[in-house]
C-alpha positions in Angstrom: 0.0 0.0 0.0 1.4 3.4 -0.9 1.9 6.3 1.5 -1.1 8.6 1.9 -1.0 11.9 -0.1 -2.0 14.9 1.9 -2.9 18.2 0.2 -4.0 21.6 1.2 -6.6 23.2 -1.1 -7.7 26.9 -1.2 -11.3 27.1 -2.4 -13.2 29.9 -4.1 -15.2 30.3 -0.9 -12.0 31.3 0.9 -11.9 28.1 2.9 -8.6 26.2 3.2 -9.0 22.4 3.4 -6.3 20.0 4.5 -7.1 16.4 3.5 -5.8 13.0 2.3 -6.4 12.7 -1.4 -7.6 9.3 -2.5 -8.0 10.0 -6.3 -8.7 12.6 -8.9 -11.6 11.7 -11.1 -12.9 12.8 -14.5 -16.4 12.3 -15.8 -15.6 13.2 -19.3 -12.9 11.8 -21.7 -10.9 15.0 -21.7 -7.8 15.5 -19.5 -9.5 17.8 -17.0 -10.4 16.6 -13.6 -14.0 17.1 -12.4 -13.7 16.2 -8.8 -11.4 15.0 -6.1 -12.2 12.1 -3.7 -10.7 12.9 -0.2 -10.9 11.6 3.3 -9.9 13.1 6.7 -10.8 16.5 5.4 -10.4 19.5 7.8 -10.9 23.2 7.4 -8.2 25.5 8.6 -9.8 28.3 10.7 -8.2 31.4 12.2 -9.3 33.3 15.3 -7.9 36.6 16.4 -7.7 37.7 20.0 -7.6 41.5 19.7 -7.0 42.1 23.4 -3.8 40.0 23.4 -3.0 40.7 19.7 -2.6 36.9 19.0 -3.9 34.9 16.1 -4.9 31.2 16.7 -5.2 28.5 14.1 -7.3 25.4 14.5 -8.8 22.6 12.4 -12.5 21.7 12.3 -14.2 19.0 10.2 -14.8 20.1 6.6 -18.2 18.4 6.5 -20.3 18.5 9.6 -22.0 15.3 11.0 -19.5 12.9 9.6 -19.8 9.8 11.8 -16.4 8.2 11.1 -13.0 9.8 10.5 -12.4 7.8 7.3 -15.5 8.8 5.5 -15.0 10.0 1.9 -15.9 13.4 0.5 -15.8 14.7 -3.0 -14.7 18.3 -3.8 -15.6 19.8 -7.1 -12.2 20.5 -8.9 -13.5 23.7 -10.4 -13.9 25.2 -6.9 -10.2 24.8 -6.1 -8.2 28.0 -6.7 -4.8 26.7 -5.5 -3.1 23.8 -3.8 
């Protein structure tokens, strides 16, 4: 079994997602990818404490109400701005 591939995606919505990429899939016969199948997807969130002038970073689940950590999620490839 190969080592997992972890990737950070910046989406058009401004969210940053850190996840394990399982595969890139294309629905059409062209070379463009339509969506990405991922697991263990977490959003990177920033909080600012203005009183102490400190910025905190934390991870939260990308999709709410996932029952198990290994559940798969698909991300539309056209929503990814950078990685």
